[in-house]
Structures are given as C-alpha cells and as structure tokens.
C-alpha positions in Angstrom: -17.1 10.2 -20.9 -20.8 9.8 -20.3 -21.4 12.0 -23.4 -19.0 10.0 -25.5 -16.4 12.8 -25.7 -13.4 10.7 -24.4 -10.8 13.1 -25.9 -12.2 16.0 -23.8 -12.5 13.7 -20.8 -8.9 12.7 -21.2 -7.8 16.4 -21.0 -9.9 17.0 -18.0 -8.6 13.9 -16.2 -4.9 14.8 -16.9 -5.5 18.4 -15.6 -7.3 17.1 -12.6 -4.3 14.9 -11.6 -1.9 17.8 -12.0 -4.1 20.1 -10.0 -4.8 17.6 -7.2 -1.2 16.5 -7.0 -0.1 20.1 -6.6 -2.7 20.6 -3.9 -2.3 17.3 -2.0 1.1 15.9 -3.1 1.9 13.1 -5.6 1.5 10.3 -3.0 -1.8 11.4 -1.5 -4.5 8.8 -1.5 -6.9 11.7 -2.4 -5.4 11.6 -5.9 -6.3 7.9 -6.5 -9.8 8.8 -7.8 -8.2 11.0 -10.4 -5.8 8.3 -11.6 -8.8 6.0 -11.8 -10.7 8.5 -13.9 -7.7 8.8 -16.2 -7.4 5.0 -16.4 -11.0 4.5 -17.2 -10.9 7.1 -19.9 -7.8 5.5 -21.5 -9.6 2.1 -21.5 -12.5 3.8 -23.4 -9.9 5.2 -25.8 -8.4 1.7 -26.2 -5.1 2.9 -24.9 -4.7 -0.2 -22.7 -1.1 0.0 -21.6 -1.5 3.6 -20.5 -4.8 2.7 -18.8 -3.2 -0.1 -16.9 -0.4 2.2 -15.7 -2.9 4.8 -14.5 -5.1 2.2 -12.8 -2.1 0.6 -11.1 -1.0 4.0 -9.8 -4.5 4.5 -8.3 -4.3 1.0 -6.8 -0.9 1.8 -5.3 -2.2 5.0 -3.7 -5.2 3.1 -2.3 -3.1 0.2 -1.0 -0.7 2.7 0.8 -3.6 4.2 2.7 -4.3 2.2 5.9 -7.7 3.8 6.2 -8.9 2.8 2.7 -11.5 0.0 2.8 -10.5 -3.1 0.9 -13.6 -2.7 -1.3 -12.0 0.3 -3.0 -9.7 -2.1 -4.8 -12.6 -3.9 -6.6 -13.3 -1.2 -9.2 -9.6 -0.7 -9.9 -8.9 -4.4 -10.3 -11.8 -4.7 -12.7 -10.5 -1.8 -14.7 -7.0 -3.3 -14.7 -8.5 -6.6 -16.0 -10.1 -4.6 -18.9 -6.8 -3.0 -19.7 -5.0 -6.3 -19.6 -7.7 -7.8 -21.9 -7.0 -4.9 -24.3 -3.3 -5.8 -24.3 -4.0 -9.5 -24.8 -2.8 -10.5 -21.3 -5.7 -12.9 -20.7 -4.2 -14.9 -17.9 -3.3 -11.7 -16.0 -6.8 -10.3 -16.7 -8.4 -13.5 -15.3 -6.2 -13.1 -12.2 -7.1 -9.5 -11.7 -10.9 -10.1 -12.3 -10.8 -13.1 -9.9 -9.2 -11.0 -7.2 -11.7 -8.2 -7.7 -14.6 -10.8 -7.5 -13.2 -12.4 -4.3 -12.8 -9.0 -2.6 -16.2 -7.8 -3.8 -18.1 -10.9 -2.7 -16.4 -10.8 0.7 -16.8 -7.1 1.4 -19.8 -6.0 -0.6 -22.0 -9.1 -1.0 -23.1 -11.4 -3.8 -25.5 -9.0 -5.6 -23.7 -5.7 -5.2 -23.2 -3.9 -8.5 -19.4 -4.1 -8.3 -19.6 -7.8 -7.6 -21.6 -8.3 -10.7 -19.3 -6.1 -12.7 -16.4 -8.3 -11.5 -18.3 -11.4 -12.7 -18.7 -9.6 -16.0 -15.0 -8.7 -16.2 -14.0 -12.3 -15.4 -16.4 -13.7 -18.0 -15.0 -11.4 -20.7 -11.4 -12.6 -20.0 -12.6 -16.2 -19.9 -14.5 -15.8 -23.2 -11.4 -14.5 -25.0 -9.3 -17.3 -23.4 -11.7 -19.9 -24.6 -12.9 -20.9 -21.1 -16.5 -21.3 -22.1 -17.5 -23.2 -19.0 -16.4 -20.1 -17.0 -18.4 -17.8 -19.3 -21.5 -19.9 -18.9 -21.1 -19.9 -15.1 -20.7 -16.1 -15.1 -23.7 -15.7 -17.4 -25.8 -17.9 -15.2 -24.8 -15.9 -12.2 -25.7 -12.6 -13.9 -29.1 -14.0 -15.0 -29.8 -15.2 -11.4 -29.5 -11.7 -10.0 -32.6 -10.4 -8.3 -34.9 -8.4 -10.4 -34.0 -5.1 -8.8 -30.4 -5.4 -9.9 -29.5 -2.9 -12.7 -28.3 -5.2 -15.4 -28.1 -2.5 -18.0 -25.2 -0.7 -16.4 -23.2 -3.9 -16.6 -22.9 -3.4 -20.3 -22.8 -7.0 -21.0 -24.4 -9.3 -23.6 -24.3 -12.2 -21.2 
C-alpha cells in the first residue's frame, strides 16, 4: 500500500488472513490486525462495502478480547467511518468518527496522532454532509496542534 500497489497488497492481506486463521483460529483476536489491513486496503481501492465488512470483523475480534485496550478501537472506527463515507452513509460515518474521537481523547490524549486522525475523519463526514461549522471546528483543532505533531500523515487539506 505504501508503494501504491493496492492490488498486490490486497492479495497479501487476503493470504495473511487465511494463514493466520489457520494458525490461530477464525475467532482469534490475533487475526484482527489482518482484517484491519484488508479493510484499509479495500478503502484505498474504493471498495467501501467490503472494507466496512472487513473492518467490522476486526472490531468484533477486538471487542471480544477482554484484554484488548479500548484505544485499539479508534483506528478501526476511523476506518469504518471512511468506508461509510465511501458508501454515502454520512450519518453513520459521523457517528463512527465521533465514537473514535471520544475514545481517542479519553484514552490517548488530545494531541495523539490517532485523535487528530479521528478529528480529520469526523471533519470529512461533516464536510460531505454540509455541516460546515463542524468542519471549521475540526480544522481549527488541527491547526492548533503543537508544532511537533506530524500533520502530513493526516492526509488532510484542512
């Protein structure tokens, strides 16, 4: 994916799931990362419904693991929000991004990279839904981030 070859990444992600499910079992929380990788690749390929399914599978595996920290849900919920945006489910996307942001702020802090990504995901859903006040609030928050925060990796124009 980092090299832009999403088709190759898709094949690798699918094989990784098969291999790790065979090794650990289909309900093992260890396979959640592989479902996430598949989902993120499908988002990049604009296959949003499939991406949402994969990301929700990862979330279910994380949620079933009592030892999994709540903060692991943040990245998945942000990915789900992106998949929902891709399907035009803007209200659902705002809900997913809002939940990701609340968890991230509570567990990781206001300036953590995942918190700022959650702000970005929420702003994207708000923009498409015409909630410009929400977009402005998100943009203001991103711009107020301390100078040592990596804004480039947020991949935002805000």
